[in-house]
C-alpha positions as CSV (number, residue, x, y, z in Angstrom):
1,M,94.4,167.1,129.3
2,S,98.0,167.8,128.2
3,I,101.1,166.6,129.9
4,T,102.5,169.4,132.2
5,L,106.0,170.5,133.0
6,R,105.3,169.7,136.6
7,Q,104.4,166.1,135.8
8,L,107.7,165.7,134.0
9,E,109.7,167.2,136.9
10,I,108.0,164.8,139.3
11,F,108.6,161.8,137.0
12,I,112.3,162.7,136.8
13,A,112.5,163.0,140.6
14,V,110.9,159.7,141.2
15,A,113.1,158.0,138.5
16,E,116.2,159.4,140.2
17,T,115.2,158.6,143.8
18,A,113.2,155.4,143.1
19,Q,110.7,156.4,145.9
20,V,107.7,158.7,146.2
21,T,108.8,159.7,149.7
22,K,112.3,160.8,148.6
23,A,110.9,162.5,145.5
24,S,108.4,164.5,147.5
25,K,111.2,165.7,149.9
26,K,113.4,166.6,146.9
27,L,110.6,168.7,145.3
28,F,109.2,170.1,148.6
29,V,105.7,168.7,147.9
30,T,103.4,166.2,149.6
31,Q,103.6,162.5,148.8
32,S,100.0,162.5,147.7
33,A,100.8,165.3,145.1
34,V,103.7,163.2,143.7
35,S,101.5,160.0,143.6
36,M,98.7,161.9,141.9
37,A,100.9,163.6,139.3
38,L,102.6,160.3,138.5
39,A,99.2,158.5,138.1
40,E,97.9,161.2,135.8
41,L,101.0,161.0,133.7
42,E,100.8,157.2,133.4
43,N,97.2,157.5,132.5
44,Q,97.9,160.1,129.8
45,L,100.6,157.9,128.3
46,A,98.4,154.8,128.4
47,G,100.5,152.6,130.6
48,P,102.9,152.3,133.6
49,L,106.3,153.9,133.6
50,F,107.6,152.0,136.7
51,D,107.8,148.5,138.0
52,R,106.7,148.4,141.7
53,H,109.0,146.5,144.1
54,G,107.8,147.1,147.6
55,R,108.3,150.8,148.3
56,S,110.7,151.2,145.4
57,L,109.7,152.3,141.9
58,L,112.1,151.1,139.2
59,L,111.8,152.4,135.6
60,N,110.4,149.9,133.1
61,E,111.2,150.0,129.4
62,R,108.6,152.8,128.7
63,G,110.0,154.8,131.6
64,R,113.6,154.4,130.4
65,Y,112.5,155.7,127.0
66,L,110.8,158.7,128.5
67,L,113.5,159.8,131.0
68,P,116.0,161.4,128.5
69,L,113.2,163.1,126.6
70,A,111.7,164.5,129.8
71,K,115.1,165.8,130.9
72,E,115.7,167.5,127.6
73,I,112.3,169.2,127.7
74,V,112.8,170.5,131.2
75,C,116.3,171.7,130.3
76,Q,115.1,173.5,127.2
77,V,112.3,175.2,129.1
78,S,114.8,176.4,131.7
79,N,117.0,177.9,128.9
80,V,114.0,179.7,127.4
81,E,113.0,181.1,130.8
82,S,116.5,182.3,131.4
83,I,117.0,184.1,128.1
84,M,113.5,185.6,128.0
85,S,113.0,186.7,131.6
86,E,112.4,190.3,132.3
87,K,115.5,190.7,134.5
88,N,117.7,190.2,131.4
89,D,116.4,193.4,129.9
90,E,119.1,195.2,131.9
91,L,121.9,193.3,130.2
92,T,124.7,195.6,128.9
93,G,128.0,195.2,127.1
94,H,129.5,194.8,123.7
95,I,130.1,191.8,121.4
96,N,132.4,191.6,118.4
97,I,131.4,188.7,116.2
98,V,133.1,187.2,113.1
99,A,131.2,184.7,110.9
100,S,131.9,182.8,107.8
101,T,129.8,183.7,104.8
102,T,126.8,181.3,105.1
103,I,126.3,181.9,108.8
104,G,127.0,185.6,108.7
105,D,124.8,186.4,105.7
106,Y,121.9,184.0,106.2
107,L,121.6,183.1,109.9
108,L,123.1,185.6,112.4
109,P,121.5,188.8,111.1
110,Y,118.0,187.5,112.1
111,L,119.3,186.1,115.4
112,I,121.1,189.3,116.3
113,G,118.0,191.3,115.4
114,A,115.8,189.2,117.7
115,F,118.4,189.3,120.5
116,K,118.7,193.1,120.2
117,R,115.0,193.5,120.6
118,M,115.3,191.7,124.0
119,H,118.5,193.3,125.1
120,A,118.6,196.8,123.6
121,Q,121.6,197.9,125.7
122,V,124.0,195.3,124.2
123,G,126.0,196.5,121.3
124,I,126.9,194.0,118.6
125,N,129.3,194.3,115.6
126,M,129.7,191.5,113.1
127,L,132.2,191.0,110.3
128,V,131.8,188.4,107.6
129,H,134.8,186.5,106.2
130,H,135.6,183.0,105.1
131,T,136.4,180.4,107.8
132,R,140.2,180.6,107.5
133,Y,140.3,184.4,108.0
134,A,137.6,184.3,110.7
135,E,139.8,181.9,112.7
136,T,142.7,184.4,112.4
137,L,140.7,187.2,113.8
138,I,139.7,185.1,116.7
139,R,143.3,184.1,117.5
140,E,144.5,187.7,117.2
141,G,141.8,188.9,119.6
142,K,140.1,191.1,117.1
143,A,136.8,189.3,117.5
144,D,135.2,187.8,120.7
145,I,133.4,184.9,119.1
146,G,133.3,183.2,115.7
147,F,130.6,181.2,113.9
148,V,132.1,179.0,111.1
149,E,131.2,176.1,108.9
150,G,134.7,175.1,107.6
151,P,137.4,173.0,109.3
152,V,139.4,174.7,112.2
153,K,142.6,173.1,113.4
154,H,144.8,175.6,115.2
155,P,145.6,174.5,118.8
156,D,144.9,177.9,120.2
157,T,141.3,177.8,119.0
158,I,138.5,176.4,121.2
159,I,135.8,174.7,119.1
160,R,132.2,174.1,120.3
161,P,129.7,172.3,118.1
162,W,126.6,174.4,117.3
163,F,124.2,172.4,115.0
164,K,124.3,170.5,111.8
165,D,123.7,172.0,108.4
166,E,123.4,170.1,105.1
167,L,124.9,170.9,101.7
168,V,122.6,170.4,98.7
169,I,123.0,170.5,94.9
170,L,121.4,173.5,93.2
171,V,120.2,173.4,89.6
172,G,118.3,175.9,87.5
173,P,114.6,175.3,86.7
174,A,115.5,174.4,83.1
175,D,118.4,172.1,83.9
176,P,117.8,168.4,83.0
177,L,118.4,167.4,86.6
178,A,115.6,169.7,87.8
179,S,113.1,166.9,87.2
180,N,114.9,164.8,89.9
181,E,114.5,165.0,93.6
182,I,118.0,163.7,94.4
183,F,121.5,163.9,93.0
184,N,123.0,160.5,92.5
185,V,126.8,160.7,92.7
186,K,127.2,157.5,90.7
187,T,125.3,158.8,87.6
188,D,124.6,162.5,87.7
189,F,128.1,164.0,87.4
190,K,128.1,163.2,83.7
191,N,128.0,166.4,81.5
192,T,127.6,168.7,84.6
193,R,129.4,172.1,84.8
194,W,130.1,173.4,88.3
195,I,130.2,176.9,89.8
196,M,132.3,176.8,93.0
197,R,132.9,179.1,96.0
198,E,136.4,180.7,96.3
199,E,139.4,179.1,98.0
200,G,139.3,179.4,101.8
201,S,135.5,178.9,101.8
202,G,134.3,176.4,104.3
203,T,131.7,175.2,101.8
204,V,134.4,174.4,99.3
205,A,136.5,172.6,101.9
206,I,133.5,170.5,103.0
207,F,132.5,169.8,99.4
208,R,135.9,168.5,98.5
209,E,136.1,166.3,101.6
210,K,132.7,164.8,101.1
211,M,133.2,164.3,97.3
212,K,136.8,163.3,97.4
213,A,136.0,160.0,95.6
214,Y,134.4,161.9,92.7
215,L,136.5,165.1,92.3
216,D,137.9,163.9,89.0
217,Q,134.4,164.2,87.6
218,V,133.8,167.7,88.9
219,H,134.2,170.1,85.9
220,V,134.6,173.6,87.4
221,I,133.9,176.4,84.9
222,M,133.7,179.3,87.4
223,E,134.6,180.4,90.9
224,M,132.6,183.1,92.8
225,G,133.1,184.7,96.1
226,H,129.5,184.8,97.4
227,P,126.5,182.5,97.5
228,E,124.2,185.2,96.0
229,A,126.4,185.4,92.8
230,I,126.5,181.6,92.6
231,K,122.7,181.3,92.9
232,R,122.1,183.9,90.2
233,A,124.6,182.0,87.9
234,V,122.8,178.7,88.5
235,E,119.4,180.4,88.0
236,S,120.6,181.7,84.6
237,G,121.6,178.1,83.5
238,V,125.4,178.6,83.5
239,G,126.0,175.5,85.6
240,I,125.1,173.8,88.9
241,A,126.5,174.3,92.4
242,C,126.7,173.0,95.9
243,L,125.6,175.3,98.8
244,S,124.1,175.2,102.2
245,S,120.4,174.4,102.3
246,L,120.1,177.4,104.6
247,T,121.1,179.8,101.8
248,V,118.4,178.9,99.3
249,C,115.1,178.8,101.2
250,R,113.5,181.7,99.3
251,E,114.7,180.7,95.9
252,V,113.4,177.1,96.3
253,E,110.1,178.3,97.7
254,H,109.6,180.5,94.7
255,G,110.7,177.9,92.2
256,W,113.7,180.0,91.0
257,L,116.0,177.1,91.9
258,K,115.7,173.4,92.5
259,S,117.4,171.9,95.5
260,L,118.6,168.2,95.3
261,K,119.7,166.1,98.2
262,V,122.7,164.0,97.5
263,E,122.2,160.3,97.4
264,G,125.3,158.2,98.2
265,V,127.2,160.7,100.3
266,D,126.4,162.2,103.7
267,M,126.5,166.0,103.0
268,K,125.8,167.1,106.6
269,R,128.3,169.3,108.2
270,Q,128.9,170.6,111.7
271,L,128.5,174.4,112.2
272,Q,130.8,175.5,115.0
273,V,131.4,178.3,117.5
274,I,135.0,179.2,118.0
275,S,136.9,181.3,120.5
276,R,140.5,181.7,121.7
277,K,142.1,179.9,124.6
278,G,142.2,181.9,127.9
279,Q,139.3,184.2,126.8
280,V,137.1,185.6,129.6
281,M,133.5,185.5,128.5
282,S,131.3,188.5,129.4
283,D,127.7,188.2,130.6
284,A,126.5,189.6,127.3
285,L,128.4,187.1,125.3
286,A,127.3,184.2,127.4
287,E,123.7,185.3,127.1
288,F,124.0,185.6,123.3
289,L,125.4,182.2,123.0
290,A,122.7,180.7,125.1
291,F,120.1,182.5,122.9
292,C,121.7,181.0,119.7
293,D,121.7,177.6,121.3
294,V,118.0,177.7,122.1
295,M,117.0,179.1,118.7
296,S,119.0,176.4,116.9
297,T,116.8,173.7,118.4
298,C,113.9,174.7,116.1
299,S,112.2,171.3,115.7
300,A,110.2,172.1,112.6
301,S,113.1,173.0,110.3
302,R,116.4,174.8,110.4
303,A,114.9,177.0,107.8
304,C,113.4,179.1,110.6
305,L,116.8,180.5,111.3
306,S,117.3,181.8,107.7
307,S,113.9,183.3,107.4
308,P,112.9,186.4,109.5
309,W,109.2,185.7,109.6
310,K,109.7,182.1,110.5
311,L,112.2,183.1,113.2
312,Q,109.8,185.6,114.6
313,S,107.0,183.0,114.7
314,L,109.4,180.7,116.6
315,L,110.2,183.4,119.1
316,A,106.5,184.2,119.6
317,K,105.7,180.5,120.2
318,Q,108.6,180.2,122.6
319,S,107.5,183.3,124.5
320,L,104.0,182.0,124.8
321,L,105.2,178.6,125.9
322,T,107.3,180.2,128.6
323,K,104.4,182.1,130.0
324,Q,102.1,179.0,130.0
325,L,104.8,176.9,131.7
326,L,105.4,179.5,134.3
327,I,101.7,179.5,135.1
328,L,101.7,175.7,135.3
329,K,104.7,175.8,137.7
330,K,102.8,178.1,140.0
């Protein structure tokens, strides 16, 4: 028998109240129901979660490990129920989005499409610009919300972390480095030619910050304004490049490009949601941001966000999970 949502809710209540009696009152169930659910959970997890001290139940080491995990699961299920419940089908409004290139071209179109299928009455427009200009549009009130990957520093801009992306080195299938699995910053810069994004790009800004100790070894032969152009140039053997792992899922899967993780430098970057100070958030915008937050927790791989069929699979699984958990709660 699998662990149920109800068991986790009861475990959390007992952990917070330290007594079966208080937990039962908090959850409006009988004491015997609480004791039975707790015993079943401990049996399924092959050991006790509490130390018994008289009438008090205090978390042991196993219980302390489980508590934050249980709270996160319950919270995520609550979010899924909220964004996928039938009452939200009546949501209306309009959202103006601006996104930097990687997010706007490779992530948001699929997320917007999935959101629109759930909330057909919400109108959404999206512009794609590099991070610097996206921030300007937000500050000027020409966009409601921004999704960016580059640094944002203006004091009138509110920044909220979204999730972490990772930059990878791209090489063509015939490149000497294609036989490797990693790019070693201490040895692999030798004889490399680089194709870079344009000035103002968040990817360029992050690359320069991460690789600042090695910039004198970066021989740039070409700058291009879009990841697609860069990928084609790398594929043709002109040079190598650094792009988000989210932009190259298809090319890597088909063997058109080789993706190398960087050894010696942490190439992860924080994707961010930006808005302007004093902005009043509409119901439609709040719902869209909640939807994006839930979808970005894809546990298997961030690649689900940059692949329409993988995202649809995730949505289908989340919908099925919601229905099953609603049944369990009844």
